[in-house]
C-alpha positions in Angstrom: 20.5 -114.9 -61.1 19.8 -114.4 -64.5 16.6 -113.0 -63.0 17.7 -110.6 -60.6 20.8 -109.6 -62.8 18.1 -108.4 -66.0 15.2 -107.0 -62.8 18.3 -104.5 -61.6 19.8 -104.1 -65.0 23.6 -104.8 -62.6 25.2 -105.3 -66.3 24.0 -102.1 -67.4 25.1 -100.0 -64.5 28.2 -101.9 -64.7 28.0 -103.8 -61.3 27.7 -107.6 -60.2 25.2 -109.3 -57.9 28.6 -109.7 -55.4 29.3 -106.0 -55.8 26.0 -105.0 -54.4 25.7 -107.7 -51.3 28.9 -106.1 -50.3 27.7 -102.3 -50.7 24.8 -103.0 -49.0 26.5 -104.9 -46.0 28.7 -101.6 -45.9 25.5 -99.4 -45.9 24.3 -101.2 -43.6 27.4 -101.5 -41.2 27.3 -97.6 -41.9 23.6 -96.6 -40.4 23.6 -99.4 -38.2 23.3 -97.0 -35.0 20.4 -95.7 -36.1 18.6 -99.3 -34.0 19.8 -98.2 -30.8 20.2 -94.2 -31.2 16.0 -93.6 -32.1 14.3 -96.1 -29.6 17.1 -93.8 -27.1 15.9 -90.6 -28.4 12.1 -91.3 -28.9 12.1 -93.4 -25.2 12.4 -90.3 -23.7 9.0 -89.7 -24.5 7.7 -92.2 -23.0 7.7 -94.6 -26.1 8.3 -98.5 -25.3 12.3 -98.9 -26.5 11.5 -102.5 -27.1 8.9 -101.8 -29.8 11.2 -99.0 -31.2 13.8 -101.8 -31.9 11.7 -103.5 -34.0 9.8 -100.5 -35.7 13.0 -98.9 -36.8 14.5 -102.4 -38.0 10.9 -103.2 -39.5 10.9 -99.3 -40.8 13.5 -99.4 -42.6 13.1 -102.5 -44.1 10.6 -101.9 -46.0 11.7 -98.1 -47.6 15.0 -99.7 -48.2 13.2 -103.2 -50.3 10.3 -100.7 -51.6 13.2 -98.0 -52.9 15.4 -100.6 -54.6 12.0 -102.6 -56.3 10.6 -99.5 -57.6 13.3 -97.2 -58.2 16.3 -99.0 -58.3 18.6 -96.6 -56.8 21.6 -97.6 -53.6 20.1 -95.9 -51.1 19.1 -97.4 -47.8 16.4 -95.1 -45.7 15.6 -95.5 -41.9 14.5 -93.2 -39.0 16.1 -90.1 -39.4 17.8 -87.9 -36.8 16.6 -84.9 -36.2 13.2 -85.8 -36.7 13.2 -87.8 -34.2 15.1 -85.0 -32.1 12.0 -82.8 -32.5 9.4 -85.4 -32.0 10.7 -86.3 -28.8 12.0 -83.1 -27.6 10.0 -80.3 -29.4 6.5 -81.6 -29.6 6.8 -84.5 -26.7 8.2 -82.7 -24.3 8.4 -79.3 -25.2 4.4 -78.5 -26.5 3.7 -81.5 -23.9 1.7 -83.3 -26.4 1.2 -87.1 -26.2 3.7 -89.3 -28.4 0.9 -91.3 -29.9 -0.6 -87.7 -31.1 2.5 -86.9 -32.4 2.4 -90.2 -34.4 -0.8 -88.8 -35.9 1.5 -85.8 -37.2 3.5 -87.4 -38.5 1.0 -89.9 -40.4 -0.8 -86.4 -41.6 2.0 -85.2 -43.0 3.4 -88.8 -44.9 0.1 -88.7 -46.7 -0.3 -85.1 -47.7 3.4 -85.9 -48.3 2.3 -89.4 -50.6 -0.4 -85.9 -52.1 2.3 -83.8 -52.7 4.9 -86.4 -55.1 1.4 -87.4 -56.8 0.4 -84.4 -58.1 4.1 -83.0 -58.5 4.7 -80.4 -57.0 7.7 -81.0 -54.7 9.4 -78.1 -57.1 7.2 -75.4 -56.1 7.2 -76.0 -52.3 10.9 -76.4 -53.2 12.0 -73.0 -55.0 9.0 -70.8 -52.6 11.7 -70.7 -49.4 15.0 -69.6 -49.9 18.0 -72.2 -50.8 20.2 -70.2 -47.5 17.4 -70.7 -45.4 16.7 -74.1 -46.2 20.8 -74.9 -45.5 20.3 -72.6 -42.2 17.7 -75.0 -41.4 19.6 -78.0 -41.9 22.6 -77.1 -39.9 20.8 -75.9 -37.2 19.2 -79.6 -36.4 22.9 -80.6 -36.6 23.8 -78.3 -33.6 20.4 -79.4 -32.0 21.3 -82.9 -32.2 24.7 -82.1 -31.7 23.5 -80.3 -28.5 21.2 -83.1 -27.3 24.7 -85.9 -27.6 26.3 -83.3 -25.9 24.0 -83.3 -23.0 23.0 -86.9 -22.7 26.8 -88.0 -23.0 27.1 -85.2 -20.0 29.4 -83.3 -21.3 27.9 -81.0 -20.6 25.3 -80.0 -17.7 22.6 -77.6 -16.5 24.2 -74.5 -14.3 22.4 -71.7 -12.6 24.6 -69.0 -13.4 25.3 -69.2 -16.9 22.0 -72.0 -17.9 25.1 -74.5 -18.7 28.5 -75.5 -18.2 30.8 -78.3 -18.6 30.7 -81.8 -16.8 32.5 -83.0 -14.2 35.3 -85.5 -15.3 35.0 -86.9 -12.5 31.6 -88.9 -13.1 32.8 -92.1 -15.2 29.7 -92.4 -16.9 31.5 -89.0 -18.5 35.0 -91.3 -20.2 32.3 -93.2 -21.6 31.0 -90.9 -24.1 34.9 -89.0 -24.8 36.5 -92.1 -25.1 33.6 -93.8 -27.6 33.9 -89.8 -29.5 37.7 -90.2 -29.9 37.5 -93.4 -30.7 35.0 -92.3 -34.0 36.7 -89.3 -34.8 39.5 -90.8 -35.6 37.6 -93.8 -37.5 36.2 -90.7 -39.3 39.1 -89.4 -40.8 40.6 -92.5 -41.5 37.2 -93.3 -44.0 36.5 -95.8 -42.6 33.0 -97.4 -43.4 30.4 -98.4 -40.0 32.5 -95.7 -38.5 29.9 -94.6 -36.6 28.3 -97.4 -35.1 32.4 -99.3 -34.7 32.6 -96.3 -32.6 29.5 -97.2 -30.5 30.2 -101.1 -30.2 33.8 -99.4 -28.4 32.4 -97.0 -26.3 29.5 -99.9 -25.0 32.6 -102.3 -24.3 34.5 -99.4 -22.5 31.6 -98.9 -20.7 31.1 -102.9 -19.6 34.9 -103.5 -18.9 34.7 -100.3 -15.9 31.7 -102.1 -14.8 29.3 -98.9 -15.8 27.0 -100.7 -17.9 25.9 -104.4 -17.6 26.8 -106.9 -19.1 23.5 -108.2 -21.5 20.9 -111.1 -20.9 21.9 -112.7 -24.0 22.7 -111.5 -27.6 19.8 -113.5 -29.6 16.4 -113.1 -28.4 12.8 -113.2 -30.0 11.5 -110.2 -31.9 10.7 -107.4 -29.7 6.3 -106.9 -29.9 5.6 -103.7 -31.6 1.9 -103.9 -29.4 2.6 -100.4 -27.9 3.0 -98.9 -30.3 1.3 -100.4 -33.6 -1.5 -98.3 -35.0 -1.6 -95.1 -32.8 -1.0 -92.6 -35.0 -4.5 -93.7 -36.3 -6.4 -93.5 -33.6 -5.1 -90.5 -32.2 -5.8 -88.8 -35.9 -8.6 -86.9 -34.3 -5.8 -85.4 -32.2 -4.8 -82.9 -34.7 -7.5 -79.7 -34.4 -5.8 -77.2 -33.3 -2.9 -74.2 -34.7 -0.4 -75.7 -33.3 -0.5 -79.9 -33.9 -1.1 -78.9 -38.1 2.0 -76.2 -37.4 4.1 -79.7 -36.5 2.4 -81.3 -38.9 4.0 -78.8 -41.4 7.0 -79.2 -40.1 7.1 -82.5 -40.2 6.4 -83.1 -43.8 8.4 -80.0 -44.8 11.7 -81.1 -43.0 11.3 -84.2 -44.3 10.7 -83.5 -48.3 13.7 -81.2 -48.0 15.6 -83.7 -46.5 14.8 -86.5 -48.7 15.3 -83.9 -52.0 19.0 -83.0 -51.0 19.6 -86.6 -49.8 18.3 -88.0 -53.0 20.0 -85.8 -55.6 23.6 -85.8 -53.7 23.3 -89.8 -53.8 21.9 -89.8 -57.4 24.9 -88.1 -58.4 28.1 -89.1 -56.0 26.9 -93.0 -58.2 26.6 -91.2 -61.2 23.5 -92.1 -62.6 21.8 -87.9 -63.3 21.4 -87.5 -66.5 21.3 -84.2 -68.1 21.1 -82.7 -64.9 18.5 -84.4 -63.9 17.2 -87.1 -61.2 15.5 -90.3 -63.3 12.9 -92.0 -61.0 12.4 -89.3 -59.8 9.1 -89.8 -58.6 9.0 -92.9 -57.5 12.3 -92.5 -55.3 10.5 -89.9 -53.2 7.4 -92.4 -53.0 9.5 -94.8 -52.0 10.1 -92.4 -48.8 7.1 -91.7 -48.1 5.0 -94.6 -48.7 8.1 -95.8 -46.2 7.1 -92.6 -43.5 3.4 -93.6 -44.3 4.5 -97.8 -42.5 6.8 -96.0 -40.4 4.0 -94.0 -38.6 1.4 -97.0 -38.1 3.7 -98.7 -37.3 4.8 -96.5 -34.7 8.3 -93.9 -35.7 9.0 -90.6 -36.4 9.4 -89.7 -40.2 11.8 -92.1 -42.2 14.4 -90.6 -44.6 17.1 -91.5 -46.9 20.0 -91.8 -45.5 23.6 -90.4 -45.9 25.0 -93.1 -45.2 24.0 -94.7 -48.4 27.1 -93.2 -49.8 29.5 -95.4 -47.7 27.4 -98.6 -49.5 28.1 -96.2 -53.7 31.7 -95.9 -52.5 32.4 -99.6 -52.4 30.2 -100.2 -56.2 26.7 -100.2 -55.1 24.8 -98.4 -57.9 21.6 -100.3 -58.3 18.5 -100.7 -55.9 19.6 -104.8 -55.1 22.1 -102.2 -52.9 19.0 -101.0 -50.7 17.3 -104.6 -51.1 20.6 -106.0 -49.2 20.0 -103.6 -46.7 16.2 -104.4 -45.7 17.4 -107.3 -45.9 19.6 -106.9 -42.7 17.6 -104.4 -41.2 15.1 -108.1 -40.7 18.0 -109.5 -39.6 18.9 -107.4 -37.3 15.1 -107.7 -35.2 16.9 -110.9 -33.2 19.7 -108.7 -31.4 17.6 -107.1 -29.7 18.9 -108.3 -26.0 22.1 -105.8 -26.6 19.9 -102.6 -27.0 20.3 -102.4 -23.1 24.2 -101.6 -23.4 23.7 -98.4 -25.8 22.9 -96.0 -22.6 22.4 -92.3 -23.5 26.8 -92.2 -23.1 26.9 -94.7 -25.8 25.1 -92.9 -28.5 26.3 -89.2 -27.8 29.2 -89.6 -29.7 26.9 -90.7 -32.4 24.8 -87.9 -32.1 27.7 -85.3 -31.9 29.2 -86.9 -35.5 25.4 -86.5 -37.4 26.0 -82.8 -35.9 29.0 -82.3 -37.1 27.9 -83.6 -40.5 24.6 -81.7 -40.8 27.0 -78.6 -39.6 28.8 -78.5 -43.3 25.7 -76.7 -44.7 26.6 -73.7 -43.3 29.3 -73.3 -45.7 26.3 -72.6 -48.1 25.4 -69.2 -46.8 26.4 -66.3 -48.2 27.5 -64.6 -45.2 28.8 -61.4 -46.7 24.8 -60.9 -47.1 23.5 -59.7 -44.6 19.4 -60.3 -45.1 20.5 -63.9 -45.4 23.6 -64.1 -42.7 21.4 -62.6 -40.0 18.7 -64.7 -40.0 20.3 -67.7 -41.0 22.3 -67.0 -38.6 19.8 -67.1 -35.7 17.7 -70.0 -37.0 21.5 -72.1 -36.6 22.0 -70.9 -32.7 18.3 -70.9 -31.8 17.7 -73.9 -32.1 20.0 -75.3 -29.5 19.4 -72.4 -27.6 15.3 -72.7 -27.3 15.0 -75.9 -27.4 13.1 -75.9 -30.2 12.7 -76.7 -33.6 9.6 -75.3 -35.6 9.2 -72.1 -33.8 12.8 -70.9 -35.0 12.7 -72.1 -38.1 9.2 -70.5 -37.8 10.0 -66.6 -36.3 13.2 -66.8 -38.8 11.8 -67.2 -42.4 9.4 -64.3 -41.6 12.0 -62.4 -40.5 14.2 -63.1 -43.5 10.6 -62.7 -45.6 10.8 -58.9 -44.3 14.4 -58.0 -44.2 14.6 -58.9 -47.7 11.4 -56.6 -48.5 12.9 -53.9 -46.0 16.3 -54.3 -48.9 13.6 -54.2 -51.9 
């Protein structure tokens, strides 16, 4: 205990082993929905869902433990929502790129991310893109995720006359999503830790009780093999040989880069660990996330990044890397619960996507809407992503639009 306390500087940070354990459990419960949402989202690209369940847990565990041991921050990471949607719906389904090639793009992006971290050029890249555009891109991804959730939950459907329309309430599976969404909203408003995860559990139980979801065959089993996805990123690195694929690589890189940096700064501020308005051990924290992204791509998942749900653990007293290490341990334990993956259908995970979309859309509050040269491209970015079912094309087009409008004003 003394060795652990000294290593993580528990006394200096006014925390204890028990507090860090509770914080780690709280953070894990808050973000554990990714174990079921990530396989569903990436599975639409043709990837094996069983392998994805294990890969999600392993990549999260690795990054959390590295973050805790190297950077000593109570910040947990896992494959992020938004980039997994970009991976599946824009790259694989939209661009008709094989998922193996898309994994190779993540692998290359992670190597570039590591190089940027080593050479400390992140400030230059961050400063090159206007803050308002960054907020609009993040919010646009949130709207895109929510749109996917509404579609997967059958709350909206195709329409020949209006492109999309409200789904039929006569469809019994729709009520699984509605029930889960209502429960999640109430829990979120009440600030219950793990609200999203609890909401999914409630939706799954509702689906089973109403006969819309079959009972799982057991709860505990052996860990699903990662063989279907392991190493595919490395084997297909030669496929990154077109301008289109390099655009995909840089989209993965930039979105992960900005997402991770912003999330890390916000969480460190919440924990009261900022010093002189600067983030101590920023290089170590970014190195942890970039190495997690590299390992995740080799295992077979979309980019790994810091989770804002870490704030739940920080709120109950987590202040050191021991919190993150506990989260990693809980992710490792979770690998034996793959049988219950079958009950987490798209209708069950839809509320999680919708709520995460709401949380990401709050970035629109930071856009300077009174300046039209800023407001117009930001609006078109945020609106364009769900309407065009694309993240990269919209971001690139409107970054150019912002540049043009700014030059005209000048």
